[in-house]
N, C-alpha and C positions, 0 to 999 in steps of 0.2 A: 504494500500500500504506500501511496505517496501523498505528501502534502495534506496530512490529516493529523489528528490529535489522539493520543493514547486513550484519553478519557472516553472516546466514542467506542473503543474496542476492548477496554480493560476487562470487561466481564466475560470475554470469550474463554471457553474451557480449553485453552491451549497453553502449553508451557512457555511458548515464545510467540510474541506478537512483534512483527518487524515493520518499521515505518521509515520512509525516506522523506527528508525535508530539505529545502533550500532556503538559506537566510542571506539577506543583504549584509554587506560589511558594516559592522558596528552594532548590529541588533542585539539588544539585551533581553534575555529571558529572565524576568525578575524571580525573586525567591519563590520556590515551589518544591513539592515533593511528589513522589509517585508511590502507589501501593506496591507495584512491582519494582524489582531492581532494573537498572537501565545500563546497557552497554552502548555508549554514545561514540560512534566512529565518525571522524571527519575525513571524507574522501578528498576534500580540498580545504584550504584555509587553516586557521588556528583558532582554538577555543580556549577561553579563560573560564575555569570553573572555580567558584568560591563557596565555601561554607563557613560556619563560625570557627572551624578548626584550621582553616588554611586555604591556600590557593593551589590550583593545579593548572599548568599550561600544557595544552595538548597539541603537539605538532601535527602537520598534515600526515594522513594515513596512519595515525595511531588512534587509540580510543581511551575513553575514561570509563571506569566502572563506578557506578553510583548505586550504593546499596538501597534497598527498599526503605522508604520512610525518611531518608536523609534530605533535609531542606538544603537547596542549592540554587545558585543563579549562574547563568552562563552568558558570556559575551562572545558573540559570533563575529569572527573577522573573515568574511567571505567564505562561509562554510556550506558545503553540501553534506548533509549528515545521512547516515544509515544507522538507525537505532534498533536494538533488540531489547524489548521489554520482557523480562524474565520473571516467572513466578518465584517468590521468595523461597530460598533454600534449594532451588534447582541447579544453581551454579555458584561457586565462590562463597559458600555459606559462611566461611570463616572470616570474610572481609567485612569489617564493620565501618570502614571509612572509604572515601573515594580513592581510586588508584588509577594512575595512567599506565596503560598496558601496551606492550608490543603486539602488533597485529600480524600474524603469520599470513603468508600468501593464501593458505587454505581458508583461514578465518575471514580474510578479506573477500574471497570469492563467495563464501557462504553468506556473508552479510549482503553483498550486492545481489545475490540470487534471492535471498529471503524476502526482500522488500517487494518482489514481484509475485510472491505467493498470494493466493486469496486469503482474506481474513479468516474464514472458517475452513482452513485447509484440512485435508484428510489426515488425521494423526497416524493412520495405519498405512498410508501410501508413501509416495516418493517425497512429498513435502514434509511429512512427519519425520521421515528418516533424515532429511536435511536439517530440520530443527534439532533433532537429537544429536547429530554430529556437531552442530553449532555449539550446543551446550558443552560438549566434551572439549572443544577448542577454546571456549571461554574459560573453562576450568583450568586449563594448563597454560594459559597465556602468562608471559613473564611481566613482572612489574618494573616500570622505569622510574628512576629517581628524579621525578619532576614534581614532587610535592613540596611546597613551601609552608612548613607548619607555622601557624599563628598562635602564640600563647594567649591564654585568657587573662593573664596578669595585667592589671590596669596601668601599670607603669611601663612594662616592657612592650606591650602590644603596640602602642603608638610609635615606638622606635622602629619596630619591625615594619609597620605599614609605611613609615616614612622612607625606609630603605627600599621597599618594593616600588614606591613611587619614583624614587631617584637613586638607583643603585650606585654605590661608590665602593669599589674593591679596596680602596686605600684606607677606609675607615677602620681603625684598630679597635680591638675590644676595650682598651683602656678608655676610649672616648665614650663608649656606652656605659662603662662602669662609673665614670665621672658623672654622667648625666643622672645616674641612678643612685649616686652617693654610696657606692660600694667599692670595696677593694677589688682588684683584678681577679683574685682567687675566688672571692664570693660571687662575683658576676659570672665567672666561668661555670661554677657549680649550679648557680641559679638558672642560667640559660639552658644548660643541658637538661636540668630537671624539668623545665617548662616546655621545651621543644623536642626533647629526645635526641638532640645532636649538639655537637660543639659549635661555638659561634663561627669558626672559620669554615666548617662544613656547611652550615646554614647559609653563610654569605655566598659561597661558591654555588650552592644549589640554586639560590635565588637568582644569581647572575646568569646561570645557564638557562634556567626556565624562562626568564624574562627576555633573554637574547633570542630565544627560538622564534618568538612572534615577529621580531624585527628581521631576523634572517629569512623567515618564510615570506616576508613582504618584499624581499629583494635588497635590503640594506647591506652595504658592504661590511665585512668583518672588521675592517680598520676603523670605521666610524663607530661601531658598537663598542669595540675594545676601548677606544679613547673616551667615549662617553661614560663607560663604566669604571674608568680610572685605572685601567691596565697600562703598563708602560709601553707595550707594543702589541700588535696583533698576534705575534708569536706567543707571547705570555698568555694572552686570552685563549688562544687555540690549545695550548698545553693544558690549561685548567679545564677547558671544555672536554678535551679528550680524556682527562683523568676522571671526569664525572660520568660521561656517556660512552666512553670507549672508542669514539671516532671523532675526528676533527669536524668543525661546524659544517662546511660545505658538503663533506662526504655523508654526514649524518642525514641531512635533508635529502640528498640525492638518492640515498638508499631507502628512503621511507616507502 
């Protein structure tokens, strides 16, 4: 099905309901939640997904897993989506928060095919087999490190949001510790406790995730690296490879 809403089909007695939608650049889907879990795949463009617990940047030809009942909003940057709405517990039952996931060639083909199935497909026929295989592929999909955790602490959260709005890789942890009137050691322990990662790891993760949207829009690596405070494009590319395993241009090309 294409260009429709899950609410019109949510009651179908099918484990998977697949829908394709096209969104203009910059469209915002405000806070909402679904009874079913959602695998949201962007065939084109970049998606920004946000919940109260963090941000996820989804590059082209990757997907985000949104568990059932999780309130989220999505900013679409020129995205054509293929979504699989999945009955709670039918896949990734252990995932309690959003995850950006790698999309295998098989999963991509299944998603593209699934949106052309009739809403009330035959669960015992070819379409039912396709839906079952899709669930297996969703279950085994690898998670990508593109989550930017947001702490709920009233003092630290504004600093994290300010960094996301204007990333600066030169900003040392001592600067944040001073703002919070903490010692460097106390800040380090506090930051890890509230976000689940070290400040340096969080800063790199944020820079990579935020750079992906600009890279996908065709901006040069040099401009992004300098805007983010890196001494050179090579330094930025080294950090990017450390986080995602491939340099920026190759990562997008192999999507």
